[in-house]
C-alpha positions as CSV (number, residue, x, y, z in Angstrom):
1,X,59.8,43.9,-16.3
2,X,60.3,43.5,-12.5
3,X,58.5,45.7,-10.1
4,X,60.4,48.0,-7.6
5,X,60.1,45.7,-4.6
6,X,61.5,42.7,-6.5
7,X,64.5,44.8,-7.6
8,X,65.1,46.0,-4.0
9,X,64.8,42.5,-2.5
10,X,67.2,41.1,-5.0
11,X,69.7,43.9,-4.4
12,X,69.4,43.9,-0.6
13,X,69.2,40.4,0.9
14,X,68.2,41.6,4.5
15,X,65.1,43.4,3.0
16,X,61.6,42.0,3.5
17,X,58.3,42.6,1.8
18,X,54.6,42.3,2.8
19,X,51.8,42.7,0.4
20,X,48.1,43.5,1.0
21,X,48.6,43.9,4.8
22,X,45.6,45.6,6.5
23,X,46.6,48.6,8.6
24,X,45.0,48.5,12.1
25,X,46.6,51.6,13.5
26,X,48.5,54.6,12.0
27,X,50.0,57.3,14.3
28,X,52.0,60.4,13.2
29,X,54.1,62.4,15.6
30,X,55.9,65.6,14.7
31,X,59.5,65.8,15.8
32,X,61.4,68.9,14.6
33,X,61.0,69.0,10.9
34,X,60.2,65.3,10.5
35,X,56.9,63.4,10.9
36,X,57.5,60.0,12.6
37,X,54.9,57.4,11.4
38,X,54.1,54.1,13.1
39,X,51.9,51.5,11.5
40,X,50.4,48.4,13.1
41,X,49.3,45.7,10.7
42,X,46.8,42.9,11.1
43,X,48.4,39.7,12.4
44,X,51.7,41.3,13.5
45,X,52.6,42.5,17.0
46,X,55.7,44.5,15.8
47,X,55.3,48.2,14.8
48,X,56.4,49.4,11.3
49,X,58.1,52.8,11.5
50,X,59.1,55.4,8.9
51,X,59.6,59.2,8.8
52,X,58.7,61.8,6.2
53,X,59.3,65.6,5.9
54,X,55.6,66.2,5.4
55,X,52.4,64.6,6.9
56,X,51.6,61.3,5.3
57,X,48.0,60.5,4.4
58,X,46.4,58.2,6.9
59,X,46.4,54.5,6.0
60,X,44.2,53.2,8.8
61,X,41.9,50.5,7.5
62,X,43.6,50.3,4.1
63,X,45.7,47.6,2.6
64,X,49.4,48.4,2.0
65,X,52.5,46.9,0.5
66,X,55.5,47.4,2.8
67,X,59.2,46.9,2.1
68,X,61.2,46.9,5.4
69,X,64.2,45.9,7.4
70,X,64.0,44.1,10.8
71,X,65.6,46.4,13.4
72,X,65.5,47.1,17.1
73,X,65.0,50.2,19.2
74,X,66.0,50.9,22.9
75,X,63.4,52.6,25.1
76,X,64.2,53.2,28.8
77,X,66.9,50.6,28.7
78,X,64.6,47.9,27.1
79,X,65.2,46.7,23.6
80,X,62.1,46.4,21.3
81,X,61.9,44.8,17.8
82,X,60.6,47.2,15.1
83,X,60.3,47.1,11.3
84,X,62.1,50.0,9.6
85,X,60.1,50.8,6.5
86,X,61.8,51.9,3.3
87,X,58.8,51.8,1.0
88,X,55.0,52.1,1.6
89,X,52.5,51.8,-1.2
90,X,48.7,51.7,-0.8
91,X,47.4,48.6,-2.6
């Protein structure tokens, strides 16, 4: 039986997956009824972003599995690369 990330990767070809990545930084910001989460993982200079309706437990210092899309975001007229997370699981 295949695990969830394998099914997702097979179904969506632009989807990527990282396993056992150590979280260096985890920041949560409240914006209206959503909580915007930003993760920085060891060995990667690009932020991983996702949002939830409720606060997410802190993952700083833990190892996580991330399933994400490569994306970009414009801030003050400058485009930045970001990873849009669709699945987070603590390893």
